[in-house]
C-alpha positions in Angstrom: -8.8 9.1 -20.6 -7.2 7.6 -17.5 -9.3 8.1 -14.0 -7.7 9.5 -10.8 -8.4 7.3 -7.7 -7.9 9.0 -4.6 -5.5 6.7 -2.7 -4.3 7.2 1.2 -1.3 7.9 -0.2 -2.2 10.8 -2.1 -3.9 12.2 0.7 -0.6 11.9 2.7 0.8 14.6 0.4 2.1 12.6 -2.4 1.1 14.2 -5.9 -2.0 12.7 -7.2 -2.2 14.1 -10.7 -2.8 13.2 -14.3 -3.1 15.7 -16.7 -5.7 15.3 -19.4 -6.1 18.9 -21.1 -5.3 22.4 -21.3 -6.5 23.6 -17.8 -4.0 23.7 -14.7 -4.9 21.3 -12.2 -6.9 22.4 -9.3 -5.2 22.1 -6.0 -7.0 21.1 -2.7 -5.7 21.1 1.0 -7.7 18.7 3.0 -7.5 19.6 7.0 -9.1 17.2 9.8 -7.4 15.4 12.2 -9.4 12.0 11.4 -7.9 10.3 8.1 -11.2 8.9 7.4 -12.7 12.8 7.3 -10.3 13.6 4.8 -11.0 10.8 2.6 -14.5 11.7 2.6 -13.9 15.2 2.0 -11.6 14.3 -1.6 -14.5 12.0 -2.7 -17.4 14.9 -2.0 -15.1 17.6 -3.9 -13.8 14.6 -6.7 -17.3 15.1 -8.7 -16.1 18.2 -10.0 -13.6 16.6 -11.8 -16.1 15.5 -14.5 -17.3 18.9 -15.2 -13.9 20.5 -14.9 -12.4 17.7 -17.2 -9.2 17.4 -15.1 -8.1 15.7 -12.0 -7.6 17.5 -8.7 -4.4 17.3 -6.5 -4.9 16.6 -3.0 -2.9 17.6 -0.3 -3.7 16.5 3.5 -3.1 18.0 6.6 -3.9 16.9 10.2 -4.0 19.9 12.1 -4.5 23.6 11.4 -0.8 24.6 11.6 0.4 22.1 9.1 -2.5 23.2 6.6 -1.6 27.0 7.0 2.0 26.0 6.4 1.1 24.0 3.1 -1.2 26.9 1.8 1.0 29.5 2.5 3.6 27.5 0.9 1.8 26.2 -2.1 -1.3 28.6 -2.7 -3.9 26.1 -3.5 -7.1 27.0 -5.2 -9.3 25.2 -2.2 -9.1 24.6 1.4 -11.6 22.3 3.2 -11.6 22.3 6.6 -13.1 20.2 9.4 -14.2 22.6 12.2 -12.8 20.4 15.1 -8.7 19.9 14.6 -6.1 19.9 17.1 -2.9 22.8 17.0 -5.3 25.5 15.5 -9.0 24.4 14.2 -10.8 25.5 10.9 -11.9 29.2 12.1 -8.3 30.1 13.4 -6.8 28.4 10.4 -9.1 30.5 7.8 -8.6 33.9 9.6 -4.9 33.4 9.6 -4.8 32.8 6.1 -7.0 35.7 5.3 -5.0 38.2 7.4 -1.5 37.0 6.1 1.0 39.5 5.1 0.1 38.0 1.7 -3.7 36.9 2.4 -4.8 33.7 0.6 -7.3 34.6 -2.1 -8.4 30.9 -2.4 -11.7 29.1 -1.8 -11.9 28.3 1.9 -14.9 26.0 2.7 -15.5 24.8 6.7 -17.3 21.8 7.5 -19.5 22.5 10.8 -20.4 20.5 14.3 -23.3 22.4 14.8 -25.4 25.4 13.5 -24.4 27.8 16.3 -20.7 27.7 14.9 -22.1 29.6 11.5 -21.1 33.3 13.0 -17.6 31.9 13.7 -17.3 30.8 10.4 -18.7 33.9 8.9 -16.0 35.9 11.1 -13.1 33.6 9.9 -13.2 34.7 6.4 -14.6 31.4 5.2 -16.6 31.5 1.6 -18.6 28.8 2.4 -19.7 26.6 5.5 -21.7 23.5 5.9 -23.0 21.5 8.9 -22.2 17.9 9.1 -23.1 15.8 7.8 -23.3 18.1 4.7 -24.9 17.1 1.3 -21.9 16.2 -0.9 -23.5 17.5 -3.8 -24.4 20.8 -1.9 -20.4 21.0 -1.1 -19.2 20.4 -4.3 -21.6 22.7 -6.1 -20.8 25.5 -4.2 -16.8 24.8 -4.7 -17.7 25.0 -8.3 -19.6 28.3 -8.2 -16.9 29.7 -6.2 -14.1 28.4 -8.5 -15.9 30.0 -11.6 -16.5 33.5 -9.3 -12.7 33.7 -9.0 -12.3 33.1 -12.5 -10.4 29.7 -11.9 -12.6 27.8 -14.1 -13.1 29.6 -17.7 -16.3 29.0 -19.2 -14.9 28.0 -22.7 -12.9 25.7 -20.9 -15.5 23.5 -18.9 -16.4 19.9 -20.0 
C-alpha cells in the first residue's frame, strides 16, 4: 500500500489522491491565511487515514471567499477553517455555507483564537470548534465521529 505525503503542492489545490480500496475519497477543504497553519490542519486530520484505509484529498484556500467558492462548487466532506482570515473569516464562511440556497451538509470545524468566541462558532453553524492550540488527536477523533454520524464512513468498510 503506497502512502500519501501531503505536500505543499497538494495544499495549493492540486489533487492529493491515491486510491486503495472501495470507499470514496474523503475530501477536505482547509482555510487559513497562513500556509503553515493549513499544513498543520492537514497533518491533524491525516491521522484518520489509517482508520479509514484511504487517503484524504486536500484543497486549500487562503481566505473565506475562496473557500466558499470551492466548497459550494466541489461539496467536500469536511471544511476546517481558521477563525482569523481575510475577506470572510471562519464564522462568516460557516454561516454562508449553511445558509446557501443548497445548504452545505458536510462537516465544518473551526479553530478558535479564544474561548470567548465559542458562541460565534455555535451561531455560525459549525459542527465542532477547538481553541488553539488544539489537541490534534481530539480534532481528528471529532472529525471521525462527525463523518460516522453522517454515514460517510460505513461501519463495515472501516479498517
